[in-house]
Backbone as JSON, one array per atom type, in Angstrom:
{
  "sequence": "XXXXXXXXXXXXXXXXXXXXXXXXXXXXXXXXXXXXXXXXXXXXXXXXXXXXXXXXXXXXXXXXXXXXXXXXXXXXXXXXXXXXXXXXXXXXXXXXXXXXXXXXXXXXXXXXXXXXXXXXXXXXXXXXXXXXXXXXXXXXXXXXXXXXXXXXXXXXXXXXXXXXXXXXXXXXXXXXXXXXXXXXXXXXXXXXXXXXXXXXXXXXXXXXXXXXXXXXXXXXXXXXXXXXXXXXXXXXXXXXXXXXXXXXXXXXXXXXXXXXXXXXXXXXXXXXXXXXXXXXXXX",
  "N": [[119.05, 77.95, 45.91], [119.67, 80.25, 47.37], [117.15, 80.76, 48.45], [116.82, 78.53, 50.12], [118.87, 78.94, 51.97], [117.95, 81.28, 53.15], [115.62, 80.36, 54.39], [116.75, 78.6, 56.24], [118.17, 80.43, 57.78], [116.08, 81.98, 58.87], [114.84, 80.01, 60.37], [116.77, 79.48, 62.3], [116.81, 81.96, 63.59], [114.23, 81.96, 64.64], [114.44, 79.87, 66.44], [116.3, 80.91, 68.24], [114.79, 82.98, 69.35], [113.07, 81.57, 70.92], [114.49, 80.86, 73.08], [115.52, 81.58, 76.45], [117.47, 83.55, 76.93], [119.59, 85.67, 75.07], [122.1, 87.15, 72.9], [122.4, 90.18, 71.13], [124.23, 92.12, 69.02], [126.08, 92.66, 71.11], [124.35, 93.19, 73.2], [122.62, 91.95, 75.93], [119.72, 90.05, 76.08], [117.01, 89.18, 77.98], [114.31, 87.16, 77.79], [110.93, 86.22, 78.16], [108.3, 84.71, 76.81], [106.33, 83.3, 77.96], [106.15, 81.51, 81.1], [106.86, 78.84, 81.05], [109.31, 77.66, 81.03], [111.59, 78.07, 83.43], [114.28, 77.97, 83.84], [116.24, 79.87, 83.71], [115.8, 81.47, 85.83], [115.73, 82.23, 89.36], [113.59, 81.13, 91.74], [111.99, 82.19, 94.67], [110.72, 81.81, 98.03], [107.22, 82.19, 98.07], [106.86, 82.16, 95.35], [105.92, 80.75, 92.21], [105.19, 78.79, 89.24], [102.21, 78.86, 87.32], [99.49, 77.49, 85.52], [97.23, 79.28, 83.66], [94.4, 81.0, 82.15], [95.87, 82.78, 80.74], [98.06, 81.39, 79.96], [101.17, 79.83, 80.92], [102.11, 81.31, 83.77], [104.09, 83.51, 85.87], [103.58, 83.32, 89.13], [103.76, 85.31, 91.79], [102.77, 85.73, 94.41], [99.95, 84.17, 96.06], [96.31, 84.04, 95.93], [95.11, 83.67, 98.92], [94.34, 82.88, 102.31], [96.39, 83.87, 104.96], [98.16, 83.23, 108.0], [100.3, 84.62, 108.62], [102.74, 86.98, 107.37], [103.57, 86.76, 103.9], [105.87, 86.28, 101.24], [107.13, 86.43, 97.87], [109.59, 85.91, 95.32], [111.34, 86.35, 92.2], [114.23, 86.07, 90.37], [116.75, 86.81, 87.89], [119.02, 84.19, 87.2], [121.65, 84.66, 86.78], [123.91, 87.43, 87.03], [123.35, 90.56, 85.4], [124.18, 93.22, 83.18], [123.37, 96.4, 84.46], [123.78, 99.05, 84.19], [122.66, 100.55, 82.24], [119.39, 100.11, 80.98], [116.46, 98.58, 79.47], [113.19, 97.51, 80.04], [110.26, 95.47, 79.7], [107.07, 94.39, 80.67], [104.12, 92.4, 81.25], [101.44, 92.33, 83.52], [99.03, 90.85, 85.75], [96.64, 91.17, 88.28], [94.59, 89.28, 90.24], [91.52, 88.17, 91.85], [91.34, 89.68, 94.37], [91.11, 90.01, 97.91], [90.07, 89.68, 101.4], [91.0, 91.51, 104.36], [90.18, 95.04, 104.8], [91.76, 98.14, 103.86], [92.99, 101.36, 105.11], [91.64, 103.03, 103.4], [89.37, 101.77, 102.81], [89.65, 99.72, 100.94], [90.16, 96.48, 99.49], [92.34, 93.6, 99.0], [95.73, 92.85, 98.39], [99.37, 92.78, 98.26], [100.57, 94.07, 96.25], [103.16, 94.4, 93.7], [106.7, 94.39, 92.81], [109.15, 95.56, 90.58], [112.53, 94.75, 90.49], [115.96, 95.62, 90.83], [118.91, 94.28, 91.88], [121.41, 92.8, 94.16], [121.62, 89.99, 94.79], [120.67, 86.76, 93.8], [118.95, 85.15, 95.25], [117.49, 86.8, 96.83], [114.88, 87.91, 98.99], [112.37, 89.87, 100.33], [110.54, 91.37, 103.1], [107.15, 90.29, 103.7], [103.64, 91.15, 103.11], [103.14, 94.41, 104.05], [105.7, 94.96, 103.16], [105.91, 94.12, 100.52], [107.47, 92.07, 99.56], [109.85, 93.21, 99.03], [110.96, 94.92, 100.97], [113.79, 95.55, 102.96], [115.72, 94.56, 101.24], [118.84, 95.31, 100.55], [121.09, 97.59, 98.8], [119.73, 98.15, 96.28], [117.28, 98.89, 93.71], [113.88, 99.59, 93.25], [110.72, 99.36, 91.55], [107.61, 99.94, 92.54], [104.3, 98.61, 92.38], [101.74, 99.3, 93.98], [99.03, 98.14, 95.96], [97.76, 98.61, 98.35], [96.89, 100.56, 101.16], [98.92, 101.84, 103.59], [98.94, 103.66, 106.4], [100.94, 106.52, 106.78], [103.03, 105.43, 105.4], [102.28, 104.9, 102.78], [100.92, 106.77, 99.98], [98.41, 106.29, 98.97], [95.89, 103.76, 98.19], [96.49, 102.74, 95.74], [99.1, 102.99, 93.79], [102.19, 103.98, 92.16], [105.59, 103.66, 92.99], [109.0, 104.72, 93.26], [111.63, 103.02, 94.58], [114.39, 102.61, 96.92], [117.07, 100.63, 98.17], [115.6, 98.75, 99.71], [113.53, 100.1, 101.0], [110.11, 100.87, 101.41], [108.8, 103.11, 102.02], [106.94, 105.98, 101.42], [108.01, 108.43, 101.92], [110.58, 108.42, 101.09], [111.1, 108.66, 98.36], [109.89, 109.36, 94.95], [106.35, 109.15, 94.22], [103.34, 108.21, 92.47], [99.89, 108.52, 92.18], [97.49, 106.24, 90.88], [94.49, 106.15, 89.18], [92.88, 104.0, 88.15], [92.47, 100.78, 89.42], [95.13, 98.52, 90.11], [94.56, 95.89, 90.77], [92.32, 95.11, 89.33], [91.81, 92.94, 87.77], [92.4, 93.07, 85.11], [94.75, 93.1, 82.3], [97.84, 94.68, 82.77], [100.24, 96.83, 81.34], [103.66, 97.48, 81.31], [106.49, 99.62, 81.1], [109.87, 100.11, 81.77], [112.58, 102.17, 81.8], [116.04, 102.94, 81.74], [118.51, 105.25, 81.29], [121.03, 105.54, 82.23], [121.07, 107.77, 83.68], [118.44, 108.82, 84.16], [115.56, 107.24, 85.43], [112.7, 105.97, 84.03], [109.24, 105.3, 84.17], [106.47, 103.73, 82.73], [103.0, 103.05, 82.34], [100.16, 101.3, 81.02], [96.79, 100.41, 80.05], [96.03, 99.5, 77.65], [98.05, 98.5, 76.12], [99.52, 100.23, 74.57], [102.41, 102.14, 74.38], [102.89, 104.86, 76.47], [103.58, 108.27, 75.58], [104.65, 110.16, 77.38], [106.41, 109.77, 80.47], [105.02, 107.98, 83.23], [105.98, 108.21, 85.77], [109.11, 109.34, 87.07], [112.65, 109.43, 87.9], [115.82, 110.82, 88.69], [118.68, 108.89, 88.96], [121.62, 107.22, 90.2], [122.26, 104.29, 89.5], [124.35, 102.41, 89.44], [126.02, 103.3, 91.48], [124.32, 102.99, 93.7], [124.01, 100.21, 93.71], [126.64, 99.49, 93.95], [128.07, 98.4, 91.96], [128.16, 97.54, 88.41], [126.58, 95.49, 87.51], [123.68, 93.34, 88.03], [121.12, 91.31, 89.62], [118.03, 90.8, 88.2], [114.48, 91.18, 88.47], [111.4, 90.26, 90.09], [109.29, 90.99, 92.94], [106.82, 90.2, 95.47], [104.31, 90.62, 98.01], [102.1, 89.58, 100.68], [99.35, 89.29, 103.1], [97.0, 89.53, 105.48], [95.24, 90.46, 103.68], [94.84, 89.83, 100.2], [95.79, 88.5, 96.91], [96.13, 87.16, 93.57], [99.19, 87.54, 92.17], [100.42, 87.98, 89.19], [102.94, 87.65, 86.71], [102.86, 87.9, 83.32], [104.39, 87.9, 80.96], [107.76, 88.82, 79.96], [110.45, 90.99, 79.16], [113.86, 91.88, 79.12], [116.41, 94.13, 78.45], [119.85, 94.76, 78.42], [120.64, 97.38, 77.82], [119.95, 100.81, 77.02], [117.17, 100.9, 75.32], [114.27, 101.38, 74.46], [111.4, 99.28, 74.56], [109.03, 98.26, 72.22], [106.14, 96.56, 71.91], [105.15, 94.07, 69.47], [102.5, 94.87, 67.21], [100.65, 92.78, 66.89], [100.58, 91.55, 69.31], [99.19, 93.12, 70.96], [96.2, 93.81, 72.59], [93.43, 95.54, 71.62], [90.92, 97.4, 73.04], [87.6, 98.41, 72.51], [86.98, 101.23, 73.58], [89.52, 101.99, 73.98], [92.06, 103.64, 75.63], [92.02, 103.28, 79.1], [91.15, 105.49, 81.64], [93.94, 106.91, 83.12], [94.39, 108.9, 84.9], [96.63, 110.72, 86.76], [98.02, 111.81, 89.82], [100.75, 113.55, 90.96], [102.78, 112.84, 93.74], [104.76, 114.45, 96.04], [107.44, 113.34, 97.9], [108.14, 113.76, 101.31], [111.03, 115.17, 102.86], [113.02, 113.51, 105.22]],
  "CA": [[120.01, 77.88, 47.01], [119.47, 81.44, 48.21], [115.9, 80.59, 49.18], [117.05, 77.55, 51.19], [119.68, 79.59, 53.01], [117.09, 82.23, 53.86], [114.74, 79.58, 55.27], [117.56, 78.12, 57.36], [118.46, 81.59, 58.63], [114.87, 82.32, 59.61], [114.6, 78.94, 61.35], [117.71, 79.7, 63.4], [116.33, 83.13, 64.32], [113.04, 81.55, 65.39], [114.91, 79.05, 67.56], [116.91, 81.82, 69.22], [113.75, 83.74, 70.03], [112.4, 80.71, 71.88], [115.36, 80.69, 74.23], [115.29, 82.6, 77.46], [118.44, 84.64, 76.93], [120.46, 85.66, 73.92], [122.8, 88.41, 72.71], [122.34, 90.81, 69.83], [125.1, 93.3, 68.97], [126.65, 92.83, 72.44], [123.31, 93.49, 74.19], [121.98, 90.75, 76.46], [118.27, 90.13, 76.16], [116.34, 88.13, 78.74], [112.93, 87.27, 77.33], [110.01, 85.15, 78.49], [106.97, 84.87, 76.24], [105.57, 82.8, 79.1], [107.09, 81.01, 82.11], [106.88, 77.38, 81.02], [110.69, 77.31, 81.32], [112.17, 79.05, 84.36], [115.65, 77.54, 84.14], [117.09, 81.06, 83.81], [115.34, 82.24, 86.98], [115.74, 81.66, 90.71], [112.32, 81.42, 92.4], [112.15, 82.19, 96.12], [109.51, 81.98, 98.83], [105.94, 81.72, 97.57], [106.81, 82.25, 93.89], [105.74, 79.5, 91.49], [104.55, 78.94, 87.94], [100.83, 78.37, 87.34], [98.82, 77.55, 84.22], [95.97, 80.01, 83.71], [93.9, 81.34, 80.82], [96.93, 83.56, 80.1], [99.18, 80.51, 79.71], [101.97, 79.56, 82.12], [102.49, 82.62, 84.3], [104.88, 83.55, 87.09], [102.73, 83.78, 90.23], [104.65, 85.7, 92.88], [102.02, 85.36, 95.61], [98.64, 83.6, 95.72], [95.06, 84.4, 96.61], [95.01, 82.69, 99.99], [94.39, 83.44, 103.66], [97.61, 83.53, 105.67], [98.23, 83.63, 109.41], [101.53, 85.38, 108.75], [103.08, 87.63, 106.11], [104.16, 85.87, 102.9], [106.47, 86.98, 100.11], [107.71, 85.62, 96.81], [110.43, 86.67, 94.4], [111.97, 85.63, 91.09], [115.31, 86.89, 89.81], [117.65, 86.16, 86.94], [119.97, 83.32, 87.9], [122.98, 85.24, 86.61], [123.87, 88.89, 87.06], [123.28, 91.17, 84.08], [124.5, 94.64, 83.21], [122.25, 97.26, 84.83], [124.2, 100.45, 84.12], [121.58, 101.07, 81.41], [118.52, 98.99, 80.61], [115.04, 98.77, 79.13], [112.43, 96.3, 80.32], [108.82, 95.53, 79.44], [106.37, 93.21, 81.15], [102.67, 92.48, 81.43], [101.04, 91.68, 84.76], [97.6, 90.81, 86.07], [96.36, 90.86, 89.68], [93.22, 88.78, 90.27], [90.93, 87.64, 93.09], [91.7, 90.39, 95.6], [90.18, 89.75, 99.0], [90.59, 89.81, 102.75], [90.74, 92.71, 105.15], [90.19, 96.31, 104.08], [92.78, 99.06, 104.35], [92.52, 102.63, 105.64], [90.79, 103.69, 102.41], [88.26, 100.84, 102.61], [89.91, 98.88, 99.78], [90.67, 95.16, 99.82], [93.33, 93.1, 98.05], [97.06, 93.36, 98.73], [99.81, 94.15, 98.57], [101.17, 94.61, 95.05], [104.4, 93.77, 93.23], [107.82, 95.31, 92.61], [110.27, 95.22, 89.7], [113.7, 95.02, 91.34], [117.35, 95.46, 90.38], [119.61, 94.12, 93.16], [122.7, 92.12, 94.11], [121.64, 88.57, 95.16], [119.57, 86.1, 93.08], [118.04, 84.51, 96.2], [116.91, 87.82, 97.71], [113.45, 88.02, 99.2], [112.17, 90.79, 101.44], [109.4, 91.15, 103.98], [105.85, 90.17, 103.08], [102.65, 92.14, 103.49], [103.49, 95.8, 103.82], [107.01, 95.05, 102.52], [105.8, 93.79, 99.09], [108.55, 91.16, 99.18], [111.02, 94.03, 98.69], [111.55, 95.61, 102.11], [114.98, 94.94, 103.55], [116.72, 94.18, 100.23], [119.77, 96.43, 100.46], [121.77, 97.81, 97.52], [118.71, 97.8, 95.29], [116.3, 99.86, 93.23], [112.63, 98.91, 92.94], [109.55, 100.12, 91.1], [106.48, 99.24, 93.15], [102.92, 98.79, 91.94], [101.21, 99.04, 95.32], [97.56, 98.08, 95.97], [97.28, 98.64, 99.74], [97.24, 101.8, 101.86], [99.45, 101.78, 104.95], [99.03, 105.04, 106.86], [102.27, 106.99, 107.11], [104.01, 104.82, 104.51], [101.76, 104.96, 101.42], [100.07, 107.92, 99.69], [97.06, 105.84, 98.6], [95.78, 102.31, 98.05], [96.83, 102.34, 94.37], [100.12, 103.94, 93.35], [103.52, 103.53, 91.74], [106.66, 104.35, 93.69], [110.38, 104.33, 92.97], [112.21, 102.7, 95.88], [115.81, 102.32, 97.0], [117.67, 99.96, 99.33], [114.64, 97.99, 100.5], [112.54, 100.93, 101.69], [108.85, 101.08, 100.7], [108.22, 104.31, 102.64], [106.76, 107.01, 100.4], [108.8, 109.61, 102.27], [111.95, 108.23, 100.62], [111.24, 108.79, 96.91], [108.67, 109.82, 94.29], [105.22, 108.26, 93.97], [102.25, 108.78, 91.68], [98.64, 107.78, 92.35], [96.85, 105.77, 89.65], [93.05, 106.06, 89.46], [92.38, 102.65, 87.87], [93.14, 99.87, 90.35], [95.96, 97.47, 89.53], [93.98, 94.56, 91.02], [90.99, 95.04, 88.7], [91.7, 91.71, 86.99], [92.78, 93.31, 83.71], [96.19, 93.08, 82.03], [98.55, 95.96, 82.81], [101.46, 96.85, 80.53], [104.62, 98.39, 81.96], [107.81, 99.85, 80.52], [110.81, 100.78, 82.68], [113.79, 102.46, 81.01], [117.08, 103.68, 82.47], [119.54, 105.66, 80.34], [122.26, 105.8, 82.97], [120.84, 108.97, 84.5], [117.03, 108.93, 84.53], [114.71, 106.05, 85.41], [111.35, 106.34, 83.63], [108.26, 104.22, 84.27], [105.22, 103.97, 82.02], [102.01, 101.98, 82.4], [98.92, 101.52, 80.28], [95.87, 99.28, 80.08], [95.68, 99.14, 76.28], [99.22, 97.97, 75.44], [100.23, 101.27, 73.84], [103.41, 102.81, 75.21], [102.63, 106.3, 76.59], [104.67, 109.17, 75.17], [105.23, 110.73, 78.59], [106.58, 108.84, 81.58], [104.05, 108.07, 84.32], [106.77, 108.66, 86.91], [110.54, 109.25, 86.75], [113.57, 109.94, 88.91], [117.24, 110.77, 88.37], [119.33, 107.95, 89.86], [122.88, 106.6, 89.82], [122.01, 102.92, 89.95], [125.62, 101.73, 89.67], [126.49, 103.69, 92.82], [123.43, 102.36, 94.67], [124.32, 98.78, 93.74], [128.06, 99.28, 94.22], [128.61, 97.69, 90.8], [127.38, 97.77, 87.19], [125.72, 94.34, 87.22], [122.65, 93.07, 89.03], [120.08, 90.32, 89.38], [116.81, 91.56, 87.92], [113.28, 90.36, 88.58], [110.18, 90.76, 90.7], [108.88, 90.53, 94.27], [105.46, 90.51, 95.9], [104.03, 90.22, 99.38], [100.7, 89.62, 101.09], [99.12, 88.84, 104.47], [95.58, 89.35, 105.8], [94.55, 90.78, 102.44], [95.6, 89.04, 99.25], [95.45, 88.49, 95.5], [97.09, 86.47, 92.72], [100.07, 88.52, 91.53], [100.97, 87.21, 88.07], [103.68, 88.23, 85.59], [102.45, 87.1, 82.16], [105.57, 87.81, 80.09], [108.77, 89.78, 80.4], [111.68, 91.15, 78.38], [114.85, 92.79, 79.71], [117.59, 94.41, 77.62], [120.85, 95.46, 79.25], [121.01, 98.64, 77.19], [118.81, 101.7, 76.9], [116.58, 100.65, 74.01], [112.86, 101.17, 74.81], [110.76, 98.15, 73.9], [107.68, 98.47, 71.71], [105.62, 95.25, 71.54], [104.58, 93.93, 68.14], [101.06, 95.16, 67.22], [99.84, 91.56, 66.98], [100.51, 91.09, 70.7], [98.45, 94.11, 71.73], [94.75, 93.73, 72.5], [92.82, 96.86, 71.65], [89.55, 97.33, 73.49], [86.76, 99.45, 71.96], [87.18, 102.63, 73.96], [90.96, 102.29, 74.03], [92.75, 103.91, 76.89], [91.28, 103.46, 80.34], [91.72, 106.68, 82.28], [95.02, 106.72, 84.07], [94.68, 110.22, 85.47], [97.56, 110.52, 87.87], [98.43, 113.02, 90.54], [102.08, 113.3, 91.49], [102.97, 113.1, 95.16], [106.13, 114.75, 96.41], [107.76, 112.78, 99.2], [108.77, 114.68, 102.26], [112.38, 114.86, 103.31], [113.05, 113.2, 106.65]],
  "C": [[119.83, 79.06, 47.97], [118.22, 81.33, 49.05], [116.06, 79.63, 50.34], [117.84, 78.17, 52.33], [118.85, 80.56, 53.82], [116.18, 81.5, 54.84], [115.51, 79.08, 56.49], [117.86, 79.25, 58.34], [117.26, 81.96, 59.48], [114.56, 81.28, 60.67], [115.5, 79.12, 62.56], [117.26, 80.88, 64.25], [115.13, 82.78, 65.18], [113.44, 80.74, 66.61], [115.5, 79.93, 68.65], [115.85, 82.54, 70.02], [113.0, 82.91, 71.05], [113.23, 80.52, 73.14], [115.17, 81.83, 75.21], [116.24, 83.77, 77.38], [119.31, 84.54, 75.7], [121.09, 87.03, 73.77], [122.66, 88.89, 71.28], [123.21, 92.06, 69.91], [125.59, 93.67, 70.36], [125.64, 93.21, 73.51], [122.66, 92.18, 74.63], [120.49, 90.98, 76.59], [117.76, 88.92, 76.93], [114.87, 88.23, 78.37], [112.14, 86.01, 77.67], [108.66, 85.46, 77.85], [105.92, 84.29, 77.18], [106.6, 82.22, 80.07], [107.04, 79.49, 82.21], [108.29, 76.85, 81.27], [111.3, 78.4, 82.19], [113.61, 78.7, 84.73], [116.61, 78.73, 84.26], [116.73, 81.95, 84.99], [115.58, 81.49, 88.27], [114.46, 82.1, 91.39], [112.49, 81.24, 93.9], [110.81, 82.36, 96.82], [108.28, 81.39, 98.18], [105.85, 81.68, 96.05], [106.74, 80.86, 93.25], [105.2, 79.8, 90.1], [103.19, 78.26, 88.0], [100.27, 78.48, 85.92], [97.45, 78.18, 84.38], [95.47, 80.23, 82.29], [94.9, 82.18, 80.04], [98.12, 82.7, 79.69], [99.9, 80.2, 81.01], [102.56, 80.88, 82.6], [103.39, 82.44, 85.52], [104.01, 84.15, 88.18], [103.62, 84.06, 91.44], [104.04, 85.41, 94.24], [100.61, 84.98, 95.21], [97.49, 84.26, 96.47], [94.82, 83.33, 97.67], [95.08, 83.4, 101.34], [95.65, 82.96, 104.37], [97.52, 83.98, 107.12], [99.49, 84.44, 109.67], [101.84, 86.02, 107.39], [103.83, 86.65, 105.2], [104.76, 86.72, 101.78], [107.01, 85.98, 99.1], [108.56, 86.5, 95.92], [110.97, 85.76, 93.31], [112.99, 86.56, 90.46], [116.1, 86.09, 88.79], [118.69, 85.36, 87.71], [121.41, 83.8, 87.75], [122.85, 86.76, 86.63], [124.02, 89.44, 85.64], [123.63, 92.65, 84.22], [123.25, 95.47, 83.51], [122.64, 98.73, 84.81], [123.27, 101.24, 83.21], [120.69, 99.88, 81.07], [117.15, 99.48, 80.16], [114.34, 97.45, 79.4], [110.95, 96.54, 80.08], [108.21, 94.26, 80.0], [104.88, 93.49, 81.25], [102.33, 91.75, 82.72], [99.53, 91.76, 84.94], [97.46, 90.43, 87.54], [94.88, 90.5, 89.78], [92.82, 88.33, 91.67], [91.39, 88.36, 94.35], [90.66, 90.12, 96.68], [90.83, 89.97, 100.34], [90.2, 91.1, 103.42], [90.75, 93.95, 104.28], [91.23, 97.25, 104.7], [92.16, 100.37, 104.83], [91.69, 103.44, 104.67], [89.65, 102.78, 101.96], [88.4, 100.02, 101.33], [90.45, 97.53, 100.25], [91.62, 94.69, 98.73], [94.69, 93.71, 98.32], [98.13, 92.35, 98.29], [100.39, 94.83, 97.33], [102.45, 93.88, 94.69], [105.44, 94.84, 92.92], [108.76, 94.74, 91.56], [111.54, 95.66, 90.41], [115.0, 94.75, 90.59], [118.19, 95.41, 91.64], [120.77, 93.13, 93.04], [122.73, 90.61, 94.37], [120.44, 87.86, 94.54], [118.55, 85.47, 94.02], [117.36, 85.52, 97.12], [115.4, 87.72, 97.79], [113.25, 88.88, 100.45], [110.94, 90.45, 102.25], [108.09, 91.11, 103.22], [104.91, 91.27, 103.52], [103.06, 93.53, 103.09], [104.8, 95.96, 103.04], [107.03, 94.68, 101.06], [106.88, 92.82, 98.62], [109.85, 91.88, 98.89], [111.71, 94.62, 99.91], [112.73, 94.83, 102.68], [116.02, 94.49, 102.54], [117.64, 95.38, 100.01], [120.41, 96.5, 99.07], [120.85, 97.44, 96.36], [117.92, 99.02, 94.86], [115.05, 99.08, 92.85], [111.59, 99.88, 92.4], [108.33, 99.36, 91.58], [105.16, 99.62, 92.52], [102.07, 98.35, 93.13], [99.69, 99.13, 95.33], [96.97, 98.18, 97.38], [97.77, 99.91, 100.42], [97.67, 101.5, 103.28], [99.69, 103.21, 105.41], [100.47, 105.39, 107.26], [103.36, 106.45, 106.21], [103.6, 104.97, 103.04], [100.91, 106.21, 101.2], [98.63, 107.54, 99.39], [97.06, 104.33, 98.49], [96.06, 101.85, 96.62], [97.82, 103.36, 93.79], [101.36, 103.22, 92.85], [104.54, 104.33, 92.53], [108.01, 103.86, 93.22], [111.12, 104.22, 94.29], [113.72, 102.47, 95.78], [116.12, 101.55, 98.28], [116.65, 99.34, 100.28], [113.63, 98.8, 101.26], [111.29, 101.1, 100.82], [108.1, 102.29, 101.27], [108.13, 105.43, 101.61], [107.46, 108.31, 100.73], [110.19, 109.57, 101.63], [112.14, 108.37, 99.11], [109.93, 109.19, 96.27], [107.6, 108.74, 94.19], [104.22, 108.97, 93.07], [101.02, 107.9, 91.88], [98.05, 107.44, 90.98], [95.37, 105.54, 89.95], [92.49, 104.66, 89.25], [93.16, 101.64, 88.69], [93.91, 98.76, 89.63], [95.35, 96.09, 89.7], [92.57, 94.45, 90.47], [90.81, 93.82, 87.82], [92.08, 91.86, 85.54], [94.3, 93.21, 83.56], [96.73, 94.51, 82.07], [99.87, 95.8, 82.07], [102.41, 97.88, 81.13], [105.95, 98.42, 81.23], [108.66, 100.59, 81.55], [112.13, 100.94, 81.93], [114.75, 103.3, 81.84], [118.23, 103.98, 81.51], [120.89, 105.94, 80.99], [122.14, 107.0, 83.88], [119.41, 109.02, 85.03], [116.31, 107.59, 84.39], [113.29, 106.5, 85.1], [110.45, 105.12, 83.64], [107.0, 104.64, 83.52], [104.3, 102.78, 82.23], [100.83, 102.33, 81.51], [98.06, 100.28, 80.42], [95.48, 98.85, 78.67], [96.87, 98.62, 75.49], [99.99, 98.98, 74.63], [101.17, 102.02, 74.78], [103.13, 104.32, 75.27], [103.84, 107.13, 76.16], [105.4, 109.72, 76.39], [105.35, 109.66, 79.68], [105.5, 109.06, 82.63], [104.72, 108.6, 85.58], [108.24, 108.5, 86.53], [111.36, 109.79, 87.91], [114.99, 109.84, 88.38], [117.94, 109.9, 89.42], [120.69, 107.55, 89.31], [122.82, 105.16, 90.32], [123.31, 102.18, 90.23], [126.18, 102.05, 91.06], [125.63, 103.04, 93.9], [123.75, 100.88, 94.83], [125.76, 98.52, 94.19], [128.75, 98.55, 93.1], [127.69, 97.96, 89.6], [126.4, 96.65, 86.88], [124.74, 94.08, 88.35], [121.84, 91.85, 88.64], [118.78, 91.09, 89.23], [115.6, 90.64, 88.01], [112.18, 91.05, 89.35], [110.01, 90.22, 92.12], [107.42, 90.86, 94.49], [105.29, 90.05, 97.33], [102.56, 90.35, 99.7], [100.58, 89.15, 102.53], [97.63, 88.64, 104.68], [94.67, 89.79, 104.65], [95.43, 90.25, 101.31], [95.15, 89.26, 97.81], [96.48, 87.65, 94.76], [97.89, 87.53, 91.96], [100.86, 87.81, 90.43], [101.74, 88.1, 87.1], [103.4, 87.33, 84.39], [103.59, 86.88, 81.18], [106.53, 88.93, 80.46], [109.94, 89.8, 79.42], [112.57, 92.19, 79.06], [116.02, 92.91, 78.76], [118.6, 95.19, 78.45], [121.48, 96.63, 78.5], [119.76, 99.51, 77.16], [118.28, 101.6, 75.48], [115.1, 100.34, 74.23], [112.16, 100.15, 73.92], [109.34, 98.52, 73.47], [107.16, 97.12, 71.25], [105.08, 95.25, 70.12], [103.08, 94.19, 68.21], [100.2, 93.93, 67.41], [99.69, 91.09, 68.41], [99.68, 92.03, 71.55], [96.96, 93.93, 71.51], [94.17, 95.12, 72.63], [91.36, 96.72, 72.0], [88.82, 98.58, 73.05], [87.1, 100.87, 72.32], [88.65, 102.99, 74.11], [91.45, 102.52, 75.42], [91.77, 104.05, 78.04], [91.95, 104.6, 81.08], [92.78, 106.36, 83.3], [95.41, 108.06, 84.68], [95.52, 110.04, 86.72], [97.91, 111.84, 88.51], [99.74, 112.74, 91.25], [102.16, 113.7, 92.96], [104.45, 113.36, 95.41], [106.41, 114.17, 97.78], [108.48, 113.79, 100.05], [110.18, 114.23, 102.57], [112.36, 114.59, 104.8], [113.98, 114.17, 107.38]]
}
């Protein structure tokens, strides 16, 4: 009897893990092992689901020539506590092409993890990364295009507020290995109510030290404790497929460590992520 009850319990747990959202000890968890079911998301603009070698992914913007700027976004369909949170996702940017930027690099423009107030929000494309103009928001950008006067380089991470992608308005850090190299990137973003910390790696191992961080009062920026959480991307005369492969969000500070079985270890291990911190100027 005990064995049967245990099997039933494990079956129920397995079923719960297949659902997009569930609660454990009063903590809401939004989890997508893939994006075959997006019923818990609101997709806007160019965002769509696509079947690739990685499975069914969330493609925010496509590899395609455009005569105008294009943006895509995907946010939780319901607002979730954002006073503290931990999130983990894997992304891949493929087929970069088009015009070259001021540092002679092609492929654009990158993607942004966003915490904001409206599920249907979508910002400006191209230079705006689908994030520009979204007020009452915090974003973490993974930028692949250099815009003189706005960006420090053609490959960097920045912490943004209130729809601004200008590097004068917050911290940035340059990343040597390009985000649009076609490989899987692993990202952790954690907020303990005071400090927002961002980590990235190319081997799936969570770095001990944050790649970039900033002290923020997100509840004050949002004007409330809850938010719609998700992603944006934008492109124009230079492009790329901006794919989110999987995603987990917890509405508490509880850093996520993926199961070892989900991590692919490549011979030499860590690809150099030597980073140089850029201090933004005060306007």
